[in-house]
N, C-alpha and C positions, 0 to 999 in steps of 0.2 A: 758349615757352622762357623760363627765369627769366633775369635779370640776372646779368651776370656778377660773381662774387665780390669785392668790394672789395680784399680781402687780396691776391688774385692780381693785380689791376690794379696794386697797389702793389708787388709782387715782381718783374712782368715788366716791364723797362723799355721794351722795343721789341717790336713785332708786325709781321710782314708777310703778305701777302696771297696767296693760290694764284696767280694769275697772275704776280705777281712772281716767284716761286720756280721756276714752269715756265720763264719768261724768261730765269733767272739759270743753270739747268741746260739749257735748251735743248732741253727736252721739251714735250710738250702738256700743257696744264692738267689734261687728263682723268688723265694718270699721276698728276699729284700729288693729285688728287682721290681716285685708287682708293689712294694710300698711307695717306691718311685713312681712308678705308673699311675696309681691310685692318689697321688698326691699327699700321701701321710709323711713324705720324705723327699728332700730335695736332691738331686744329684747333677753336676756339671761335668762337662767333658773338659778335661784339661790334659796338659803334660803332651809329650812327644806322640804317645800313642792314642792321644784323644779318649782316654779311659773314662768311665764315670767314677766319679768321686764325690764324697760328701764331707762336709766340714765336720772334722772329730767332734767338737763341740756339740753336736747333734746326737751323738752317741753315748749312751752307758753301758756297764757290763750287762745290766739285764733289759735293755731295750732302749726305745726314743726317750731323750729328755721330756720329763713329764711336761705337759700342757704345750710341746711342740706342734704336733699335728694340728690342734685346734687353733692355735695362732697362724700356722700357715693357711689354714682355710679362711680364718678372717681376712689376711692380708691378700689373698687370691681373690675374695670377694672385693677388695678394694682395686683390683685389677693390677695388682703388681706382678711383675714378673719374677723368674725363679732368682734372676739376678738381682733386682731390686729388694726382694725379700732378705736375700742373704746379706746385701747390702745395710737394710735396717737394721736387722739382727745383730750386727756385729759393730754397729756405730754407736758410740758412747752416747749417753742419753744422760745430762746432769739431774734431770729430775727423777732418775731411777733409784739412784746413781749406778753408773756403770753401763753396760750395754744390755740390751734385751735379751739376748741369750745367757750373759751371765743371770740376769734376773731369773730365767727360766731354770737353770741350772741349781739356782739357790731357791727354787720352789716358790718364786714368787709370781708365778704365770698370771695371777688375777689383773695384777698392776700392768703385765706387758699385754694382756689382751684388751685391757679398758683403752691403752694408748694406740692399739692397733685400730680397734673399733671407731675411734675418734677421728682416725684418718679419712673414714668411709663416709663421715658426715659433711 
């Protein structure tokens, strides 16, 4: 597997490990891994041990950030790779304002999904 894009490393301020997510949510780590496998969540191999890590901004105490899974589906339908999705979610968009992940965390998912769908056209 290739090294993680330096642009993504610069855009994403904090990462979290799958076992930490499972502990936070009180579920088995296999459940979190299954979310990655089914595309509800994105994890990228990084660090010395090439462990799977998730941008911490995707995670809330009670589950995924609202509307994240739907947004991931729309972006995958646009043929975005996982790294391209992360880059798009964390890149500032003056029309939002802020980044798409900030908008999702502020419960402005409709605006984010609208922009994602527009890229498919």
